[in-house]
NULOVO-129647 format. One record per residue (C-alpha): residue number from 1; residue in three letters; z, y, x. Coordinates in nm, 2 decimals. Layout:
// NULOVO-129647
 num residu      Z      Y      X
 NUM    ALA      Z      Y      X
...
// end
This chain:
// NULOVO-129647
 num residu      Z      Y      X
   1    MET   3.63 -17.16   5.19
   2    GLN   3.59 -17.53   5.21
   3    VAL   3.50 -17.76   4.93
   4    ASN   3.50 -18.13   5.00
   5    GLY   3.47 -18.05   5.37
   6    TYR   3.18 -17.81   5.34
   7    ILE   3.19 -17.43   5.37
   8    LYS   3.07 -17.25   5.06
   9    LYS   2.84 -16.96   5.20
  10    GLY   2.78 -16.75   4.87
  11    PRO   3.12 -16.56   4.85
  12    LEU   3.12 -16.51   5.23
  13    ILE   2.78 -16.34   5.23
  14    PHE   2.89 -16.12   4.94
  15    LEU   3.19 -16.00   5.13
  16    ILE   2.98 -15.92   5.44
  17    VAL   2.73 -15.72   5.24
  18    CYS   3.01 -15.51   5.08
  19    ALA   3.17 -15.44   5.42
  20    VAL   2.83 -15.32   5.56
  21    LEU   2.77 -15.09   5.26
  22    LEU   3.12 -14.94   5.28
  23    SER   3.08 -14.88   5.65
  24    ALA   2.74 -14.71   5.59
  25    TYR   2.90 -14.49   5.32
  26    VAL   3.18 -14.38   5.55
  27    ILE   2.94 -14.30   5.83
  28    VAL   2.72 -14.09   5.60
  29    GLU   3.01 -13.90   5.45
  30    TYR   3.15 -13.83   5.80
  31    GLY   2.82 -13.70   5.91
  32    PHE   2.80 -13.47   5.60
  33    PHE   3.14 -13.32   5.66
  34    ALA   3.09 -13.29   6.03
  35    PHE   2.77 -13.08   6.00
  36    THR   2.85 -12.89   5.67
  37    GLU   3.06 -12.57   5.63
  38    PRO   3.38 -12.65   5.45
  39    PRO   3.40 -12.50   5.10
  40    ALA   3.59 -12.17   5.07
  41    PRO   3.95 -12.22   4.95
  42    LEU   4.03 -12.13   4.59
  43    THR   4.19 -11.80   4.56
  44    GLU   4.38 -11.63   4.28
  45    ARG   4.23 -11.34   4.10
  46    ALA   4.39 -11.00   4.16
  47    GLU   4.66 -10.90   3.91
  48    VAL   4.60 -10.56   3.77
  49    GLN   4.90 -10.35   3.64
  50    ARG   4.77 -10.10   3.39
  51    GLY   4.87  -9.74   3.45
  52    SER   5.08  -9.54   3.20
  53    ILE   4.98  -9.24   2.98
  54    LEU   5.23  -8.96   2.97
  55    ASP   5.24  -8.61   2.83
  56    ARG   5.22  -8.30   3.05
  57    ASN   5.60  -8.31   3.12
  58    GLY   5.61  -8.68   3.20
  59    LYS   5.72  -8.82   2.86
  60    ALA   5.59  -9.17   2.83
  61    LEU   5.32  -9.22   2.56
  62    ALA   5.17  -9.55   2.66
  63    VAL   5.34  -9.79   2.90
  64    PRO   5.25 -10.14   3.02
  65    ALA   5.44 -10.44   2.88
  66    ALA   5.41 -10.81   2.91
  67    PHE   5.33 -11.02   2.60
  68    TYR   5.30 -11.40   2.57
  69    ASP   5.11 -11.65   2.36
  70    PHE   5.34 -11.95   2.30
  71    GLY   5.20 -12.30   2.25
  72    ALA   5.29 -12.67   2.27
  73    SER   5.14 -13.02   2.28
  74    PRO   5.21 -13.18   1.94
  75    GLN   5.15 -13.54   2.05
  76    SER   5.41 -13.49   2.33
  77    ILE   5.69 -13.37   2.10
  78    LYS   5.92 -13.66   2.04
  79    ASN   6.16 -13.51   1.78
  80    LYS   5.95 -13.26   1.58
  81    GLU   6.24 -13.17   1.34
  82    ASN   6.47 -13.08   1.63
  83    PHE   6.19 -12.88   1.80
  84    ALA   6.13 -12.68   1.48
  85    GLU   6.50 -12.62   1.43
  86    VAL   6.54 -12.47   1.78
  87    ILE   6.22 -12.27   1.79
  88    ALA   6.20 -12.12   1.44
  89    PRO   6.49 -11.86   1.45
  90    ILE   6.38 -11.73   1.79
  91    ILE   6.02 -11.66   1.69
  92    GLY   6.10 -11.55   1.34
  93    GLU   5.93 -11.83   1.16
  94    SER   6.06 -12.09   0.91
  95    GLU   6.12 -12.45   1.03
  96    SER   5.89 -12.58   0.75
  97    SER   5.60 -12.37   0.87
  98    ILE   5.64 -12.49   1.23
  99    LEU   5.67 -12.85   1.12
 100    SER   5.36 -12.81   0.90
 101    LEU   5.16 -12.66   1.19
 102    ILE   5.26 -12.95   1.42
 103    SER   5.20 -13.22   1.16
 104    LYS   4.85 -13.09   1.09
 105    SER   4.76 -13.11   1.46
 106    GLU   4.98 -13.40   1.57
 107    ASN   4.70 -13.57   1.76
 108    ALA   4.60 -13.25   1.93
 109    SER   4.67 -13.20   2.30
 110    PHE   4.76 -12.83   2.26
 111    ILE   4.81 -12.57   1.98
 112    TYR   4.93 -12.21   1.97
 113    ILE   5.25 -12.17   1.77
 114    LYS   5.31 -11.80   1.80
 115    LYS   5.10 -11.53   1.97
 116    ASN   5.18 -11.19   2.11
 117    ILE   5.55 -11.24   2.15
 118    ASP   5.74 -10.97   2.35
 119    SER   5.92 -11.02   2.68
 120    ASN   6.27 -11.05   2.52
 121    THR   6.16 -11.32   2.28
 122    TYR   5.98 -11.49   2.57
 123    ALA   6.30 -11.50   2.78
 124    GLU   6.51 -11.64   2.50
 125    LEU   6.24 -11.89   2.41
 126    ARG   6.20 -12.02   2.76
 127    LYS   6.57 -12.06   2.80
 128    ALA   6.60 -12.25   2.48
 129    CYS   6.31 -12.48   2.57
 130    SER   6.46 -12.55   2.91
 131    HIS   6.80 -12.62   2.76
 132    ASN   6.66 -12.86   2.50
 133    GLY   6.42 -13.05   2.72
 134    PHE   6.10 -12.90   2.58
 135    SER   5.97 -12.74   2.90
 136    SER   5.72 -13.02   2.96
 137    VAL   5.56 -12.99   2.62
 138    VAL   5.53 -12.61   2.59
 139    LYS   5.32 -12.34   2.76
 140    PHE   5.33 -11.96   2.78
 141    ASP   5.02 -11.76   2.85
 142    LYS   5.10 -11.41   2.99
 143    LEU   4.90 -11.12   2.84
 144    GLN   4.85 -10.76   2.95
 145    GLY   5.03 -10.57   2.67
 146    ARG   5.10 -10.21   2.58
 147    VAL   5.39 -10.03   2.41
 148    TYR   5.36  -9.68   2.25
 149    PRO   5.71  -9.52   2.25
 150    GLU   5.61  -9.24   2.02
 151    ASN   5.43  -9.46   1.76
 152    GLU   5.19  -9.23   1.57
 153    LEU   5.22  -8.93   1.80
 154    ALA   4.87  -8.81   1.90
 155    SER   4.75  -9.16   1.81
 156    GLN   4.37  -9.09   1.80
 157    LEU   4.39  -8.91   2.14
 158    ILE   4.59  -9.18   2.31
 159    GLY   4.41  -9.47   2.16
 160    PHE   4.51  -9.84   2.20
 161    VAL   4.46 -10.16   2.39
 162    GLY   4.34 -10.49   2.25
 163    LYS   4.48 -10.83   2.30
 164    GLU   4.26 -10.88   2.61
 165    GLY   4.43 -10.59   2.78
 166    LYS   4.13 -10.36   2.75
 167    GLY   4.13 -10.01   2.60
 168    LEU   3.95 -10.00   2.26
 169    ALA   3.99  -9.63   2.16
 170    GLY   4.10  -9.28   2.28
 171    ILE   4.20  -9.22   2.64
 172    GLU   4.29  -9.59   2.67
 173    TYR   3.91  -9.66   2.62
 174    SER   3.74  -9.37   2.78
 175    MET   3.95  -9.37   3.10
 176    GLU   3.97  -9.75   3.12
 177    ASP   3.86  -9.77   3.49
 178    THR   4.13  -9.52   3.59
 179    LEU   4.41  -9.69   3.40
 180    PHE   4.29 -10.05   3.47
 181    PRO   4.07 -10.04   3.78
 182    PRO   3.82 -10.32   3.85
 183    GLN   3.96 -10.61   4.05
 184    LYS   3.84 -10.59   4.41
 185    GLU   4.06 -10.80   4.64
 186    ALA   4.15 -11.15   4.52
 187    GLY   4.52 -11.23   4.54
 188    LYS   4.63 -10.87   4.56
 189    VAL   4.82 -10.67   4.29
 190    VAL   4.61 -10.37   4.19
 191    GLN   4.80 -10.08   4.03
 192    GLY   4.63  -9.86   3.78
 193    LYS   4.66  -9.48   3.78
 194    ASN   4.90  -9.28   3.56
 195    ILE   4.73  -9.02   3.34
 196    TYR   4.93  -8.71   3.24
 197    LEU   4.77  -8.56   2.93
 198    THR   4.77  -8.19   2.87
 199    ILE   4.95  -8.23   2.54
 200    ASP   5.32  -8.14   2.51
 201    ALA   5.49  -8.42   2.32
 202    ASN   5.77  -8.21   2.18
 203    LEU   5.53  -7.94   2.06
 204    GLN   5.30  -8.21   1.92
 205    SER   5.59  -8.36   1.73
 206    ASN   5.69  -8.03   1.58
 207    LEU   5.33  -7.94   1.48
 208    GLU   5.28  -8.28   1.33
 209    LYS   5.57  -8.22   1.10
 210    ILE   5.41  -7.89   0.98
 211    ALA   5.08  -8.07   0.94
 212    HIS   5.23  -8.35   0.73
 213    GLU   5.40  -8.08   0.51
 214    ALA   5.07  -7.90   0.46
 215    MET   4.90  -8.23   0.37
 216    GLU   5.17  -8.29   0.11
 217    ASP   5.17  -7.94  -0.03
 218    THR   4.79  -7.93  -0.07
 219    GLN   4.74  -8.30  -0.16
 220    ALA   4.46  -8.29   0.09
 221    GLU   4.27  -8.60   0.20
 222    SER   4.28  -8.52   0.57
 223    MET   4.38  -8.25   0.82
 224    MET   4.31  -8.15   1.18
 225    LEU   4.50  -7.91   1.42
 226    ILE   4.41  -7.82   1.78
 227    ALA   4.61  -7.58   2.00
 228    ALA   4.47  -7.50   2.34
 229    GLU   4.55  -7.27   2.63
 230    ALA   4.29  -6.99   2.63
 231    LYS   4.28  -6.94   3.01
 232    THR   4.29  -7.31   3.13
 233    GLY   4.12  -7.50   2.84
 234    GLU   4.42  -7.75   2.84
 235    VAL   4.48  -7.89   2.49
 236    LEU   4.85  -7.86   2.41
 237    SER   4.84  -8.03   2.07
 238    TYR   4.58  -8.25   1.90
 239    ILE   4.64  -8.37   1.55
 240    SER   4.43  -8.58   1.31
 241    LEU   4.59  -8.69   0.98
 242    PRO   4.62  -8.95   0.85
 243    SER   4.72  -9.12   1.17
 244    ALA   4.81  -9.47   1.28
 245    ASN   5.12  -9.64   1.43
 246    LEU   4.97  -9.75   1.77
 247    ASN   5.22 -10.03   1.79
 248    ASP   5.07 -10.18   1.48
 249    PHE   4.71 -10.05   1.51
 250    SER   4.56 -10.37   1.37
 251    SER   4.72 -10.29   1.03
 252    ALA   4.57  -9.93   1.02
 253    SER   4.28  -9.82   0.81
 254    LYS   3.95  -9.69   0.96
 255    THR   4.05  -9.34   0.84
 256    GLU   4.38  -9.36   1.02
 257    LEU   4.21  -9.47   1.34
 258    LYS   3.93  -9.22   1.32
 259    ASN   3.93  -8.94   1.58
 260    LYS   3.81  -8.67   1.33
 261    PRO   3.84  -8.36   1.55
 262    ALA   3.59  -8.51   1.79
 263    SER   3.37  -8.73   1.58
 264    ASP   3.34  -8.56   1.24
 265    SER   3.10  -8.27   1.18
 266    TYR   3.10  -8.03   0.88
 267    GLU   2.99  -7.69   0.78
 268    PRO   3.26  -7.44   0.89
 269    GLY   3.18  -7.16   0.65
 270    SER   3.30  -6.81   0.72
 271    VAL   3.51  -6.89   1.03
 272    PHE   3.17  -6.92   1.21
 273    LYS   3.10  -6.55   1.14
 274    ILE   3.30  -6.44   1.45
 275    PHE   3.05  -6.62   1.67
 276    SER   2.75  -6.48   1.47
 277    VAL   2.88  -6.12   1.49
 278    ALA   2.95  -6.16   1.86
 279    SER   2.60  -6.28   1.91
 280    PHE   2.45  -5.99   1.71
 281    ILE   2.64  -5.73   1.90
 282    ASP   2.60  -5.88   2.25
 283    THR   2.22  -5.90   2.21
 284    GLY   2.21  -5.54   2.09
 285    ALA   2.07  -5.64   1.75
 286    ILE   2.35  -5.43   1.59
 287    THR   2.61  -5.19   1.71
 288    THR   2.98  -5.16   1.61
 289    LYS   2.88  -4.84   1.42
 290    ASP   2.60  -4.98   1.21
 291    ILE   2.67  -5.00   0.84
 292    PHE   2.55  -5.24   0.58
 293    LEU   2.56  -5.21   0.20
 294    CYS   2.71  -5.50   0.01
 295    ASP   2.61  -5.50  -0.35
 296    GLY   2.73  -5.86  -0.41
 297    ILE   2.41  -6.05  -0.32
 298    PHE   2.16  -6.07  -0.04
 299    SER   1.81  -6.11  -0.18
 300    LYS   1.48  -6.13   0.01
 301    LYS   1.14  -6.25  -0.10
 302    THR   0.95  -6.44   0.17
 303    GLY   0.61  -6.57   0.06
 304    ARG   0.67  -6.78  -0.24
 305    GLU   1.04  -6.83  -0.16
 306    THR   1.32  -6.59  -0.26
 307    ILE   1.63  -6.61  -0.05
 308    ARG   1.95  -6.54  -0.24
 309    ILE   2.29  -6.54  -0.08
 310    THR   2.58  -6.44  -0.30
 311    CYS   2.90  -6.26  -0.19
 312    LEU   3.25  -6.29  -0.35
 313    ASP   3.26  -5.92  -0.42
 314    HIS   3.08  -5.58  -0.41
 315    HIS   3.22  -5.45  -0.08
 316    GLY   3.00  -5.13  -0.05
 317    TRP   2.92  -4.98   0.29
 318    GLU   3.07  -5.18   0.58
 319    THR   3.06  -5.20   0.96
 320    ALA   3.09  -5.54   1.12
 321    ARG   3.46  -5.50   1.13
 322    GLU   3.49  -5.46   0.75
 323    ALA   3.23  -5.75   0.70
 324    LEU   3.47  -5.98   0.90
 325    LYS   3.78  -5.84   0.73
 326    TYR   3.64  -5.92   0.38
 327    SER   3.43  -6.21   0.50
 328    CYS   3.12  -6.05   0.35
 329    ASN   2.81  -6.29   0.32
 330    ASP   2.58  -6.01   0.21
 331    ALA   2.65  -5.80   0.52
 332    LEU   2.62  -6.10   0.76
 333    ALA   2.29  -6.20   0.61
 334    GLN   2.16  -5.84   0.66
 335    MET   2.28  -5.85   1.02
 336    SER   2.09  -6.17   1.09
 337    GLU   1.77  -5.99   0.99
 338    LYS   1.81  -5.77   1.29
 339    ILE   1.78  -6.05   1.54
 340    ASP   1.51  -6.31   1.62
 341    SER   1.60  -6.67   1.58
 342    GLU   1.55  -6.77   1.94
 343    PRO   1.81  -6.53   2.10
 344    PHE   2.06  -6.60   1.82
 345    LEU   2.03  -6.98   1.86
 346    ALA   2.04  -6.93   2.24
 347    LYS   2.39  -6.77   2.21
 348    LEU   2.51  -7.05   1.98
 349    HIS   2.39  -7.31   2.23
 350    GLN   2.57  -7.13   2.51
 351    LEU   2.89  -7.16   2.30
 352    GLY   2.84  -7.53   2.29
 353    PHE   2.71  -7.58   1.94
 354    GLY   2.45  -7.86   1.90
 355    GLU   2.59  -8.05   2.20
 356    LYS   2.89  -8.26   2.28
 357    PRO   3.20  -8.07   2.41
 358    GLY   3.22  -8.29   2.71
 359    THR   3.59  -8.37   2.72
 360    GLU   3.74  -8.69   2.85
 361    ILE   3.74  -8.87   2.51
 362    SER   3.45  -9.07   2.37
 363    GLY   3.28  -9.05   2.03
 364    GLU   3.22  -8.67   2.04
 365    THR   2.96  -8.55   1.79
 366    PRO   2.70  -8.29   1.89
 367    GLY   2.69  -8.16   1.53
 368    VAL   2.36  -8.02   1.40
 369    LEU   2.21  -7.69   1.51
 370    ARG   1.84  -7.68   1.40
 371    ASN   1.57  -7.48   1.57
 372    PRO   1.26  -7.31   1.42
 373    ASN   1.04  -7.62   1.51
 374    ASP   1.26  -7.84   1.30
 375    ARG   1.08  -7.95   0.98
 376    LEU   1.40  -7.85   0.78
 377    TRP   1.40  -7.50   0.92
 378    SER   1.31  -7.24   0.66
 379    ALA   1.32  -6.86   0.60
 380    ARG   1.67  -6.89   0.48
 381    SER   1.80  -7.09   0.78
 382    LYS   1.89  -6.79   1.00
 383    PRO   2.10  -6.59   0.74
 384    THR   2.25  -6.92   0.62
 385    ILE   2.36  -7.02   0.97
 386    ALA   2.50  -6.67   1.02
 387    ILE   2.76  -6.74   0.74
 388    GLY   2.85  -7.09   0.87
 389    GLN   2.62  -7.30   0.65
 390    GLU   2.32  -7.52   0.74
 391    ILE   2.50  -7.59   1.07
 392    THR   2.75  -7.87   1.13
 393    VAL   3.03  -7.85   1.39
 394    SER   3.33  -8.05   1.50
 395    ALA   3.68  -7.91   1.53
 396    LEU   3.66  -7.96   1.90
 397    GLN   3.34  -7.76   1.93
 398    MET   3.50  -7.47   1.73
 399    VAL   3.79  -7.45   1.98
 400    GLN   3.55  -7.48   2.27
 401    ALA   3.34  -7.19   2.14
 402    ALA   3.66  -6.99   2.08
 403    THR   3.75  -7.00   2.45
 404    ALA   3.46  -6.76   2.51
 405    ILE   3.61  -6.51   2.26
 406    ALA   3.96  -6.55   2.40
 407    ASN   3.86  -6.54   2.77
 408    ASP   3.66  -6.21   2.80
 409    GLY   3.33  -6.38   2.71
 410    VAL   3.35  -6.67   2.96
 411    PRO   3.40  -7.02   2.80
 412    VAL   3.65  -7.25   2.96
 413    GLN   3.59  -7.63   2.95
 414    LEU   3.84  -7.80   2.72
 415    THR   4.04  -8.09   2.88
 416    PHE   4.29  -8.35   2.78
 417    VAL   4.39  -8.45   3.14
 418    ASN   4.65  -8.24   3.32
 419    LYS   4.68  -8.47   3.63
 420    ILE   4.64  -8.82   3.76
 421    THR   4.88  -8.99   3.99
 422    ASP   4.90  -9.32   4.17
 423    PHE   5.17  -9.58   4.09
 424    GLU   5.42  -9.41   4.32
 425    GLY   5.37  -9.07   4.17
 426    LYS   5.14  -8.92   4.43
 427    GLU   4.90  -8.67   4.27
 428    GLU   4.53  -8.77   4.31
 429    PHE   4.39  -8.52   4.06
 430    VAL   4.53  -8.19   3.92
 431    HIS   4.33  -8.00   3.66
 432    VAL   4.18  -7.67   3.77
 433    PRO   4.02  -7.46   3.50
 434    VAL   3.64  -7.51   3.48
 435    LEU   3.46  -7.19   3.37
 436    ARG   3.12  -7.21   3.20
 437    ASP   2.85  -6.95   3.22
 438    ARG   2.93  -6.61   3.07
 439    VAL   2.81  -6.58   2.70
 440    PHE   2.94  -6.24   2.60
 441    ALA   3.03  -5.91   2.76
 442    LYS   3.40  -5.84   2.77
 443    SER   3.34  -5.54   2.55
 444    THR   3.20  -5.77   2.28
 445    THR   3.49  -6.01   2.28
 446    ASP   3.74  -5.72   2.28
 447    TYR   3.58  -5.59   1.97
 448    ILE   3.58  -5.93   1.80
 449    LEU   3.95  -5.98   1.88
 450    GLU   4.02  -5.63   1.72
 451    CYS   3.83  -5.74   1.41
 452    MET   4.02  -6.06   1.39
 453    GLU   4.35  -5.87   1.41
 454    THR   4.23  -5.66   1.12
 455    VAL   4.16  -5.99   0.93
 456    ALA   4.52  -6.09   1.00
 457    THR   4.69  -5.76   0.91
 458    SER   4.49  -5.66   0.60
 459    GLY   4.20  -5.90   0.54
 460    THR   4.15  -6.26   0.41
 461    GLY   4.39  -6.40   0.67
 462    HIS   4.69  -6.17   0.60
 463    ARG   4.91  -6.47   0.51
 464    ALA   4.89  -6.57   0.88
 465    ASP   5.03  -6.24   1.01
 466    LEU   5.35  -6.28   1.21
 467    LYS   5.44  -5.91   1.23
 468    ASP   5.61  -5.94   1.57
 469    VAL   5.32  -6.10   1.76
 470    SER   4.96  -5.97   1.75
 471    LEU   4.75  -6.24   1.59
 472    GLY   4.37  -6.25   1.54
 473    VAL   4.24  -6.49   1.27
 474    LYS   3.93  -6.57   1.07
 475    THR   3.93  -6.79   0.76
 476    GLY   3.66  -7.00   0.61
 477    THR   3.60  -7.22   0.30
 478    ALA   3.29  -7.43   0.27
 479    GLN   3.16  -7.68   0.01
 480    MET   3.13  -8.03   0.14
 481    ALA   2.82  -8.25   0.08
 482    ASP   2.85  -8.51  -0.19
 483    PRO   2.76  -8.84  -0.02
 484    ASN   2.63  -8.98  -0.35
 485    THR   2.39  -8.70  -0.44
 486    GLY   2.33  -8.52  -0.11
 487    ALA   2.40  -8.19  -0.29
 488    TYR   2.71  -7.97  -0.24
 489    SER   3.02  -8.10  -0.41
 490    THR   3.19  -7.89  -0.67
 491    THR   3.53  -8.03  -0.59
 492    ASP   3.55  -8.11  -0.22
 493    PHE   3.59  -7.82   0.03
 494    VAL   3.66  -7.77   0.40
 495    SER   3.93  -7.50   0.43
 496    ASN   3.97  -7.38   0.79
 497    CYS   4.12  -7.10   1.00
 498    MET   4.09  -6.99   1.36
 499    ALA   4.37  -6.80   1.54
 500    ILE   4.38  -6.64   1.88
 501    PHE   4.70  -6.48   2.01
 502    PRO   4.84  -6.25   2.14
 503    ILE   4.54  -6.02   2.10
 504    GLU   4.63  -5.80   2.40
 505    ASN   4.61  -6.10   2.64
 506    PRO   4.51  -6.42   2.46
 507    GLU   4.71  -6.72   2.57
 508    ILE   4.66  -6.96   2.27
 509    ILE   4.37  -7.08   2.05
 510    LEU   4.49  -7.24   1.73
 511    TYR   4.25  -7.40   1.48
 512    ILE   4.34  -7.58   1.16
 513    VAL   4.12  -7.76   0.91
 514    ILE   4.23  -7.90   0.57
 515    GLU   3.98  -8.12   0.39
 516    LYS   3.95  -8.20   0.02
 517    ALA   4.26  -8.01  -0.09
 518    LYS   4.35  -8.05  -0.46
 519    GLY   4.38  -7.73  -0.67
 520    GLU   4.37  -7.42  -0.45
 521    THR   4.11  -7.45  -0.17
 522    TYR   4.06  -7.09  -0.03
 523    ALA   4.15  -7.10   0.33
 524    GLY   4.32  -6.76   0.32
 525    ARG   4.57  -6.91   0.07
 526    ILE   4.63  -7.26   0.20
 527    VAL   4.54  -7.26   0.57
 528    ALA   4.65  -6.91   0.68
 529    PRO   5.02  -6.98   0.60
 530    VAL   5.01  -7.30   0.80
 531    ILE   4.86  -7.10   1.09
 532    ALA   5.16  -6.87   1.07
 533    LYS   5.41  -7.16   1.08
 534    ALA   5.23  -7.34   1.36
 535    ALA   5.19  -7.02   1.57
 536    ASP   5.55  -6.94   1.52
 537    VAL   5.65  -7.28   1.66
 538    ILE   5.41  -7.25   1.95
 539    ILE   5.54  -6.90   2.05
 540    ASP   5.90  -7.01   2.05
 541    HIS   5.83  -7.33   2.23
 542    LEU   5.64  -7.16   2.51
 543    GLY   5.89  -6.87   2.52
 544    MET   5.62  -6.61   2.46
 545    ALA   5.71  -6.24   2.42
 546    ARG   5.78  -6.12   2.07
 547    GLY   5.80  -5.77   1.92
 548    LYS   5.43  -5.71   1.99
 549    ALA   5.50  -5.65   2.35
 550    SER   5.21  -5.73   2.58
 551    SER   5.24  -6.07   2.73
 552    LEU   5.25  -6.08   3.11
 553    ALA   5.01  -6.29   3.30
 554    HIS   5.21  -6.54   3.50
 555    PRO   5.11  -6.60   3.86
 556    GLY   5.22  -6.96   3.87
 557    SER   5.56  -6.91   4.04
 558    VAL   5.88  -6.88   3.84
 559    SER   6.09  -6.57   3.89
 560    ILE   6.43  -6.48   3.75
 561    ALA   6.49  -6.12   3.65
 562    GLY   6.20  -6.00   3.87
 563    THR   6.36  -6.13   4.19
 564    LYS   6.27  -6.43   4.41
 565    PRO   6.07  -6.73   4.28
 566    ILE   6.29  -7.02   4.19
 567    VAL   6.32  -7.28   4.47
 568    LEU   6.54  -7.58   4.40
 569    GLU   6.69  -7.60   4.74
 570    GLY   7.05  -7.55   4.86
 571    THR   7.23  -7.45   4.54
 572    VAL   7.14  -7.43   4.17
 573    PRO   7.00  -7.09   4.07
 574    ASP   7.12  -6.88   3.77
 575    PHE   6.87  -6.96   3.50
 576    ARG   7.01  -6.73   3.23
 577    GLY   6.74  -6.52   3.06
 578    VAL   6.45  -6.73   3.18
 579    SER   6.19  -6.83   2.91
 580    LYS   6.10  -7.18   2.84
 581    ARG   5.75  -7.12   2.95
 582    GLN   5.87  -7.01   3.29
 583    LEU   6.07  -7.32   3.33
 584    LEU   5.78  -7.57   3.28
 585    PRO   5.67  -7.57   3.65
 586    LEU   6.02  -7.70   3.74
 587    LEU   5.95  -8.02   3.55
 588    ASN   5.72  -8.13   3.84
 589    TYR   6.01  -8.18   4.08
 590    ARG   6.04  -8.55   4.17
 591    ASN   6.40  -8.58   4.29
 592    ILE   6.56  -8.34   4.04
 593    THR   6.56  -8.39   3.67
 594    ILE   6.54  -8.08   3.45
 595    LYS   6.65  -8.13   3.09
 596    ILE   6.55  -7.84   2.85
 597    ASN   6.72  -7.82   2.51
 598    GLY   6.60  -7.58   2.24
 599    ASP   6.35  -7.30   2.25
 600    GLY   6.34  -6.93   2.36
 601    TRP   6.54  -6.83   2.67
 602    VAL   6.81  -6.99   2.87
 603    LYS   7.16  -6.91   2.74
 604    ASN   7.37  -7.17   2.92
 605    GLN   7.33  -7.42   3.20
 606    GLU   7.50  -7.72   3.35
 607    PRO   7.59  -7.74   3.63
 608    PRO   7.66  -7.37   3.69
 609    ALA   7.48  -7.15   3.93
 610    GLY   7.59  -7.20   4.29
 611    THR   7.65  -7.58   4.26
 612    PRO   7.51  -7.77   4.57
 613    ILE   7.18  -7.94   4.49
 614    THR   7.18  -8.32   4.56
 615    GLU   6.90  -8.58   4.54
 616    ASN   6.84  -8.72   4.19
 617    MET   7.05  -8.44   4.04
 618    GLU   7.02  -8.36   3.67
 619    ILE   7.02  -7.99   3.56
 620    GLU   7.05  -7.93   3.18
 621    LEU   6.95  -7.60   3.03
 622    TYR   7.03  -7.47   2.68
 623    LEU   6.79  -7.23   2.52
 624    GLU   6.82  -6.99   2.22
// end
């Protein structure tokens, strides 16, 4: 630059310095990138599709579904009134509430307007926003959601998933890594496994109706019912009332969400006597021929303490069979005097008392089974435990222990998982019965089952007797502890009943507990009749033999009229006369749909026998 013929040097020097600095910066940056590893490219996280939960026959109980959180930028909405007018009817809100929300946050860059909307609403909303020019000011956040088609059915067992897509209770929680596996490879879609539960949804539904009726009839505070296969340990029905609608679990009470059969412990009372008598006989402490005199009270002085256990009646001379038949406290207390504490408690521990049952669900209680070293153990502990007091159990523990009685003295591990498949249906796990160590000799359990049948035909459980199917039961009524005083309540009782049937070859264990019934509380009067109703439904549903005919052990293949096993190839077989239970294995066919209507045995079928079998064919069977 020239000024009056002279060159002004200041600006020129400044420009030269800037150029040098810029060149130096470029050289340094080039050197850095030339000798430095480039950063790894950003990759998307793997998308995980949560697996489904189904019943043993493939009925959907929990399925994945997409949900969305819908939001907008208030400061970018030009016509707020028009925005509210378009959006309000779609999301089920008033225009005024949307306007109010936007106005309160008009300077905010983003706010949520509606959370957790379903996919149908999302589709309609997105279309409306696009049509009205709102796409640039709204945002949709996709969420992992869950739909429970059967609402309350087996709700505590199934559990539920929170807004973050993680299981919070039940199988949804305890088998989270199976349903929703950890993300491993970025950018890859990961499919969760499908879990087939052991429960039968149709049977569960029918038994839940019976349970609700019993709750209403007895005005009880809560109720539990468990039905399990004696030979496999698979739980066919699992009921805890009151229950929650899983599609609206956030509105449920703690009581409705509580998994009582697994987490609650209580004194079982006289039902426990079957395990006590079995222990006494199996250890040789008593024999089936020993007799005991019941004069209405067991009394024994030990040091300064006098033990007194009362009985409901004066039963006179009794064997163990009569003691169970009349639920005699006096005789059981006398029997307990014949055995030392250690071998008695050892048998109870082998049955699973004092420890968690070890099923696939979380929150199991171990209950309370004291030992002689416990500071609360006293001279009255052993006879009191023998009659089902001074010990606490869960409903799940009681059924677990009963598997030993029903299975010739060998306990079978209870389970809620029938099988696990991948996303395409390929089986990755199929349940195989897990036998525990033998607890009793077969002769011991045969005797206990005979005693339980006597209880059903002419004892305290006679209201459970079905006449045409041999049923073994044991009832029990126990006072509950008053949480305010710590003493036994005079108004609150646990009324429970255990059933095993048929006696000749036990297939089913059925256990029902009614808590805090109003008015009548004796289990023989309020629970035994419910056992009869529930057992009747189970027998028909499974197609079990009636008329007190011995049940036949099924080898696993389905036969018609004693001929060839059913193979669904070529043409449709003649299903007439086949029981519902025999049909169940056919439900596993992948390319053929079997629809079963009714209970009992097949009367009619569609299409008729001899029809050529084609892929994806549907066969409908009608039972009576």
